[in-house]
C-alpha positions as CSV (number, residue, x, y, z in Angstrom):
1,X,34.4,18.3,141.9
2,X,31.3,18.4,141.2
3,X,29.5,22.5,141.6
4,X,25.6,22.7,141.0
5,X,25.6,22.0,137.4
6,X,27.0,18.9,137.4
7,X,24.8,17.9,140.2
8,X,21.8,19.2,138.2
9,X,23.1,17.4,135.3
10,X,23.3,14.3,136.5
11,X,20.2,14.7,138.5
12,X,18.4,15.3,134.9
13,X,20.1,12.8,133.2
14,X,19.3,10.1,136.3
15,X,15.8,10.1,136.1
16,X,13.8,7.1,135.4
17,X,9.8,6.2,135.7
18,X,11.0,2.6,136.9
19,X,12.9,4.2,139.5
20,X,10.3,7.4,140.7
21,X,8.3,7.2,143.8
22,X,4.5,6.2,142.8
23,X,3.4,9.7,144.2
24,X,5.7,11.5,141.8
25,X,4.6,9.3,138.6
26,X,0.9,10.4,139.9
27,X,2.2,14.0,140.4
28,X,3.7,14.7,136.7
29,X,0.4,12.9,135.2
30,X,-1.9,15.3,137.3
31,X,0.4,18.5,136.7
32,X,0.5,17.2,132.8
33,X,-3.6,17.3,132.8
34,X,-3.9,20.3,134.3
35,X,-1.5,22.1,132.1
36,X,-3.0,20.5,128.7
37,X,-6.7,22.1,130.5
38,X,-4.8,25.4,130.6
39,X,-3.5,25.1,127.6
40,X,-6.4,23.7,125.6
41,X,-8.8,26.8,127.2
42,X,-5.9,29.1,126.2
43,X,-5.6,27.7,122.3
44,X,-9.4,29.7,121.6
45,X,-7.9,33.5,122.5
46,X,-8.1,35.1,118.9
47,X,-4.1,36.0,119.1
48,X,-3.5,32.9,120.2
49,X,-5.6,31.0,117.0
50,X,-4.0,33.9,114.9
51,X,-0.7,32.1,116.9
52,X,-1.4,28.6,116.1
53,X,-2.1,29.6,112.2
54,X,1.1,30.9,112.1
55,X,2.8,28.3,113.5
56,X,1.8,26.1,110.3
57,X,2.1,28.5,108.2
58,X,5.6,28.9,108.8
59,X,7.0,25.2,109.8
60,X,6.0,21.6,108.6
61,X,6.2,19.0,111.0
62,X,4.4,16.7,113.5
63,X,3.8,18.2,116.7
64,X,0.6,19.1,118.1
65,X,-1.0,22.5,118.2
66,X,-3.4,22.5,121.4
67,X,-7.1,23.0,120.3
68,X,-5.9,23.5,116.4
69,X,-6.3,20.9,113.9
70,X,-2.6,21.5,112.4
71,X,0.6,20.4,113.7
72,X,4.2,22.3,113.5
73,X,7.4,22.1,114.4
74,X,9.1,21.7,118.2
75,X,9.9,25.3,118.2
76,X,6.7,26.8,116.6
77,X,4.3,23.6,118.6
78,X,6.7,24.8,121.9
79,X,5.9,28.7,121.4
80,X,2.3,28.3,120.4
81,X,1.1,25.7,123.4
82,X,3.2,27.9,126.3
83,X,2.1,31.3,125.2
84,X,-1.7,29.7,124.9
85,X,-1.4,28.1,128.3
86,X,-1.1,31.3,130.3
87,X,-3.7,33.3,128.4
88,X,-6.2,32.5,131.3
89,X,-3.8,32.4,134.0
90,X,-5.3,29.0,135.3
91,X,-1.7,27.0,134.7
92,X,0.1,25.7,138.0
93,X,2.8,26.9,140.0
94,X,5.9,26.5,142.6
95,X,5.5,28.4,145.7
96,X,9.2,27.1,146.5
97,X,10.8,28.9,143.0
98,X,10.7,28.3,139.1
99,X,7.1,30.5,139.4
100,X,4.9,28.1,137.0
101,X,7.6,25.1,136.3
102,X,5.1,22.9,134.1
103,X,3.9,26.0,130.8
104,X,8.0,26.0,131.1
105,X,8.5,22.6,130.9
106,X,5.3,20.2,129.3
107,X,5.2,22.0,125.9
108,X,8.2,21.9,124.6
109,X,8.2,18.7,126.4
110,X,5.3,17.6,124.5
111,X,6.6,18.8,121.1
112,X,9.9,17.7,120.8
113,X,8.3,13.9,122.3
114,X,6.2,13.7,119.4
115,X,9.1,15.3,117.0
116,X,11.3,12.4,118.1
117,X,8.7,9.8,118.2
118,X,9.0,9.1,122.0
119,X,6.7,6.8,124.2
120,X,4.6,8.0,127.8
121,X,7.7,6.8,129.8
122,X,10.4,9.5,128.1
123,X,7.7,11.8,128.3
124,X,7.3,11.5,132.0
125,X,11.2,11.6,132.9
126,X,11.2,14.6,130.6
127,X,8.9,16.6,132.4
128,X,10.1,15.6,135.8
129,X,13.7,16.3,134.9
130,X,13.0,19.7,133.5
131,X,10.1,20.7,136.5
132,X,12.7,20.2,139.0
133,X,16.1,21.9,137.6
134,X,13.7,25.1,136.6
135,X,12.2,24.8,139.8
136,X,15.5,24.9,141.6
137,X,17.2,27.3,139.7
138,X,14.3,29.7,140.3
139,X,14.2,29.1,144.1
140,X,18.0,29.7,144.3
141,X,16.9,33.1,142.1
142,X,15.8,36.3,144.1
143,X,14.8,38.3,141.3
144,X,14.4,42.5,141.1
145,X,11.6,44.2,142.4
146,X,10.3,43.9,138.2
147,X,11.4,41.4,137.1
148,X,8.3,38.6,136.4
149,X,9.9,35.3,136.5
150,X,7.8,34.0,133.3
151,X,10.3,33.0,130.7
152,X,13.4,33.9,132.8
153,X,14.8,30.3,134.4
154,X,11.9,28.6,132.0
155,X,14.9,28.0,129.2
156,X,16.2,25.7,131.4
157,X,13.1,23.8,132.3
158,X,12.6,23.0,128.3
159,X,16.3,22.5,127.7
160,X,16.3,20.3,130.0
161,X,13.3,18.2,129.4
162,X,14.5,18.3,125.4
163,X,18.2,16.9,126.3
164,X,16.3,14.3,127.9
165,X,14.3,13.5,125.3
166,X,17.4,13.8,123.4
167,X,19.0,10.9,125.1
168,X,22.2,13.6,126.7
169,X,24.5,12.5,129.0
170,X,25.2,14.9,131.7
171,X,28.4,16.6,130.8
172,X,26.1,17.8,127.9
173,X,22.6,18.6,129.5
174,X,25.3,20.6,131.7
175,X,26.2,22.3,128.5
176,X,23.0,22.7,127.6
177,X,21.8,24.6,130.7
178,X,24.2,27.2,130.2
179,X,23.7,27.8,126.5
180,X,19.8,28.4,127.6
181,X,20.7,30.4,130.5
182,X,22.5,32.6,128.4
183,X,19.1,33.4,126.2
184,X,17.1,34.0,129.4
185,X,14.5,36.7,128.3
186,X,15.1,39.4,130.5
187,X,10.8,40.2,131.4
188,X,8.9,42.6,133.3
189,X,6.2,43.0,135.3
190,X,4.7,46.0,133.5
191,X,3.1,44.5,130.8
192,X,0.9,41.9,133.3
193,X,0.1,45.0,135.0
194,X,-1.0,46.5,132.5
195,X,-2.6,44.3,130.3
196,X,-0.7,43.8,127.6
197,X,-1.1,40.3,126.4
198,X,2.7,40.2,125.0
199,X,3.6,38.8,128.4
200,X,1.5,36.0,127.8
201,X,4.2,35.2,125.2
202,X,7.1,34.8,127.8
203,X,7.2,31.4,128.5
204,X,6.7,30.6,124.3
205,X,9.6,32.4,123.8
206,X,11.3,30.9,126.9
207,X,10.3,27.6,125.8
208,X,11.3,28.0,122.2
209,X,15.0,29.2,123.1
210,X,15.1,26.3,125.4
211,X,14.7,24.0,122.7
212,X,16.8,25.6,120.8
213,X,19.8,25.2,123.4
214,X,19.8,21.3,122.5
215,X,20.1,22.0,118.6
216,X,23.0,24.8,119.5
217,X,24.6,22.2,121.0
218,X,24.2,19.8,118.4
219,X,25.7,22.4,115.8
220,X,29.2,23.2,118.4
221,X,27.9,26.3,120.0
222,X,29.8,26.7,122.8
223,X,28.6,28.1,126.9
224,X,30.1,29.9,129.8
225,X,31.3,27.4,132.6
226,X,28.6,28.8,134.2
227,X,25.8,30.6,132.5
228,X,22.8,30.8,135.5
229,X,25.1,32.7,137.1
230,X,25.9,35.3,135.0
231,X,23.1,36.2,133.8
232,X,20.6,36.0,137.3
233,X,23.7,36.7,139.7
234,X,24.3,39.6,137.5
235,X,21.2,41.5,135.1
236,X,18.0,39.4,136.4
237,X,18.6,39.3,140.1
238,X,19.7,40.9,143.0
239,X,20.6,37.2,144.7
240,X,21.9,33.9,142.8
241,X,22.9,31.4,145.7
242,X,24.0,28.5,143.6
243,X,23.7,26.1,146.7
244,X,20.1,26.5,147.2
245,X,19.9,24.9,144.3
246,X,20.9,21.6,144.9
247,X,20.4,21.6,148.7
248,X,17.9,18.8,149.1
249,X,18.1,17.4,145.6
250,X,17.1,13.8,145.4
251,X,15.2,13.8,148.4
252,X,11.4,15.2,147.5
253,X,10.7,16.4,144.0
254,X,9.3,19.4,143.2
255,X,6.4,18.5,141.2
256,X,5.1,17.2,143.9
257,X,5.5,20.9,146.2
258,X,3.5,22.2,143.6
259,X,-0.2,24.3,143.8
260,X,-2.9,24.1,141.2
261,X,-5.1,27.0,140.7
262,X,-8.5,26.7,141.6
263,X,-9.7,31.1,140.4
264,X,-8.2,32.0,136.9
265,X,-6.0,34.9,137.9
266,X,-2.8,36.1,138.9
267,X,-1.7,33.5,142.2
268,X,-1.3,36.8,144.1
269,X,-4.7,37.3,144.3
270,X,-5.2,33.9,145.2
271,X,-4.5,34.1,149.5
272,X,-7.1,37.1,149.4
273,X,-9.6,34.8,147.5
274,X,-9.5,32.3,149.8
275,X,-10.2,34.2,152.9
276,X,-13.4,36.1,151.7
277,X,-14.4,32.5,150.4
278,X,-13.9,32.0,154.0
279,X,-16.3,34.3,155.6
280,X,-18.7,33.4,152.5
281,X,-19.1,30.1,154.5
282,X,-19.3,31.5,157.6
283,X,-21.7,34.2,157.1
284,X,-24.6,35.2,155.3
285,X,-23.9,38.1,153.5
286,X,-24.6,39.6,149.9
287,X,-22.4,41.8,148.2
288,X,-24.9,44.7,148.3
289,X,-24.0,44.3,151.8
290,X,-20.7,44.7,151.6
291,X,-19.4,48.8,151.9
292,X,-15.7,48.2,152.4
293,X,-13.3,45.6,152.1
294,X,-9.7,46.5,153.5
295,X,-6.9,43.5,152.3
296,X,-3.5,42.7,153.8
297,X,-1.0,41.4,151.8
298,X,2.9,41.5,150.7
299,X,4.8,43.6,149.2
300,X,3.9,43.4,145.3
301,X,-0.1,43.5,146.1
302,X,0.7,46.9,146.5
303,X,1.7,47.0,143.0
304,X,-1.7,45.1,142.2
305,X,-3.9,47.9,143.2
306,X,-5.6,49.1,140.1
307,X,-9.4,49.6,140.9
308,X,-10.4,50.2,137.0
309,X,-7.9,47.4,134.7
310,X,-8.6,48.0,131.2
311,X,-8.8,44.5,130.0
312,X,-9.2,40.7,131.2
313,X,-5.7,40.2,131.6
314,X,-5.2,43.7,133.4
315,X,-8.2,42.3,135.3
316,X,-6.5,38.7,136.0
317,X,-3.6,41.4,138.0
318,X,-5.8,43.4,139.9
319,X,-6.4,42.6,143.6
320,X,-9.7,44.9,143.8
321,X,-11.0,43.6,140.6
322,X,-10.8,40.0,141.6
323,X,-12.3,40.5,145.2
324,X,-15.2,42.7,143.9
325,X,-16.1,39.9,141.1
326,X,-15.8,37.3,143.5
327,X,-18.3,39.0,145.8
328,X,-20.5,40.2,143.3
329,X,-20.6,37.2,140.9
330,X,-19.7,34.4,143.8
331,X,-16.7,33.1,141.1
332,X,-13.3,33.5,139.8
333,X,-13.5,31.5,137.0
334,X,-12.0,32.6,133.1
335,X,-15.2,34.2,132.6
336,X,-15.6,36.1,135.5
337,X,-12.8,38.4,134.1
338,X,-14.2,39.1,130.5
339,X,-17.0,41.1,129.2
340,X,-19.6,41.0,129.7
341,X,-18.2,40.8,133.9
342,X,-15.6,42.8,133.3
343,X,-18.0,45.7,132.7
344,X,-20.8,44.9,135.0
345,X,-21.0,48.5,137.3
346,X,-21.7,46.2,140.5
347,X,-18.0,45.1,140.3
348,X,-16.4,47.9,138.9
349,X,-18.1,49.7,141.9
350,X,-17.3,47.7,144.5
351,X,-13.5,47.3,143.4
352,X,-13.4,51.1,144.0
353,X,-14.3,50.4,147.7
354,X,-11.3,47.5,148.2
355,X,-8.5,49.2,150.1
356,X,-4.9,47.5,149.6
357,X,-2.3,47.7,152.3
358,X,1.2,46.1,153.0
359,X,3.1,44.0,155.6
360,X,6.4,43.5,155.2
361,X,6.3,40.3,157.3
362,X,4.2,38.6,154.5
363,X,5.8,36.2,151.7
364,X,4.0,34.0,149.2
365,X,7.0,31.2,149.9
366,X,5.9,31.4,153.4
367,X,3.6,29.1,155.0
368,X,4.2,29.8,158.9
369,X,2.5,33.1,158.5
370,X,-0.7,34.9,156.7
371,X,-0.5,35.7,153.3
372,X,-3.6,37.3,153.6
373,X,-5.9,39.0,155.7
374,X,-9.3,40.0,154.6
375,X,-11.9,43.1,156.9
376,X,-15.2,43.2,155.5
377,X,-17.6,46.3,156.5
378,X,-21.1,45.6,155.6
379,X,-23.9,48.0,156.4
380,X,-24.7,49.1,159.1
381,X,-21.4,48.5,161.0
382,X,-20.0,45.2,161.7
383,X,-16.9,44.0,160.4
384,X,-16.0,40.8,159.2
385,X,-12.0,39.4,158.9
386,X,-10.2,36.1,157.5
387,X,-6.8,35.3,157.1
388,X,-5.2,32.9,154.8
389,X,-1.9,31.2,155.6
390,X,-1.5,28.1,152.8
391,X,-3.9,28.3,150.0
392,X,-6.1,25.9,148.9
393,X,-4.6,24.0,146.2
394,X,-1.4,24.0,147.3
395,X,1.0,20.7,147.9
396,X,0.5,21.7,152.1
397,X,-3.0,22.4,151.5
398,X,-4.2,19.8,148.8
399,X,-7.9,19.7,147.5
400,X,-8.7,15.8,146.1
401,X,-7.5,14.8,142.7
402,X,-11.1,14.8,141.6
403,X,-11.0,18.1,142.2
404,X,-8.0,19.1,139.8
405,X,-9.5,16.5,137.0
406,X,-12.9,18.8,137.2
407,X,-11.2,21.6,136.8
408,X,-9.6,19.8,133.6
409,X,-12.6,19.2,132.0
410,X,-14.7,22.6,133.0
411,X,-11.6,23.8,130.5
412,X,-11.0,21.1,127.7
413,X,-14.8,20.6,126.8
414,X,-15.5,23.3,125.5
415,X,-13.0,23.7,123.2
416,X,-12.9,20.2,122.5
417,X,-15.8,18.0,123.7
418,X,-17.0,16.5,126.5
419,X,-15.5,12.9,125.4
420,X,-12.4,14.0,123.8
421,X,-11.3,15.4,127.3
422,X,-12.4,12.0,128.8
423,X,-10.3,10.3,126.1
424,X,-7.2,13.1,126.8
425,X,-7.4,12.3,131.1
426,X,-7.8,8.3,130.3
427,X,-4.5,8.5,127.9
428,X,-2.5,10.4,130.6
429,X,-3.6,8.4,133.6
430,X,-2.1,5.5,131.1
431,X,1.1,8.0,129.9
432,X,3.5,5.6,131.7
433,X,2.1,2.6,129.5
434,X,2.2,4.6,126.2
435,X,3.6,3.3,122.9
436,X,3.8,6.7,121.3
437,X,3.1,10.5,122.5
438,X,1.8,10.8,119.4
439,X,-1.6,9.2,120.2
440,X,-2.0,11.9,123.0
441,X,-0.9,14.4,120.9
442,X,-4.0,13.8,118.3
443,X,-6.1,13.4,121.1
444,X,-5.3,17.2,121.8
445,X,-6.4,18.3,118.4
446,X,-10.1,18.7,117.1
447,X,-11.6,15.6,116.2
């Protein structure tokens, strides 16, 4: 009898553009575009520039290093691009599970597609399949409190995408899944909260290993009968439920049930920021009028309570800093978490007046109960309150497609130029007719 891995592998093998709903194809294109924007924007960080240089020095290949002039082999390109894609905290995610499936799928799929000379239809199929499997296994896993979802089952997402592009049949995809699971990194939240950029390597490392899983199969390596249950069920998680990974498989596609980030910080900040924006729309006040802020959120929010983050990455994982930056600067775009904003005394002062409390009933996966409540106390004693259930940008509270496309242009144009950003957007929109993914790759490098 087929078990959950057999079913996931058969599903992955069977993904074909011609049998996908038009809405799924459109969603995959938008997720790809959004992810390319995140990678391009992150590529200019100094450590990511050096990593890309290292990739070209250490390897030879035809896979694009987004935002850079050189190319590398598929392993190094996946590593460098996935690492860059999380640097600014603007990559999409999935509330149903899997953390951020696109950054665990797109870099490896793009790199392998270029290396294999694949066309756009095969890239789309690889993205849909990898996203679905990784997200489902992630949703079936209740990780331990300090385990960061970045990079854990990301190995599975990349491995499925690479297996699709290699034309593997379902039994081989199953083997690749177990090989990839046994290479899953054990990553903690601590580097993110303290602002250590080794955290950004999480999806890069797991993507590298996902590509490697297909090559290990070719070399004759063997995996466990059930690699995910071994790693997630005994090491990384408190609970792993295989049946949950295949519940409703094929009824709807996870890539249509995602969320897009509209703020350049950890998604756990977003419900709080949306509540503040609601108050800003409903009331007239300035940041100088705010004497205190009380935030109620889910349990993990208590770990994001540092009012004095020491680096841009730490600021992106600080609720007090994000709240203060939005109130003082009026925005939560990438620059709001970088110097000079990071050192703005107005932001720092207000961040110290943000109090965090926890409601145990709140959960980032729920949409039937508030995810955040905010209370602002103003000079003179007035109190303003608001709460958020589903954030803007979530599939259940979507924003117009044009808003995500505009985000892509804002992120990409400073790196590659306005005309190149428009050309990339056109190429992604026509991806299912693109004869060679390398044509898209060429657009992702400076002219």
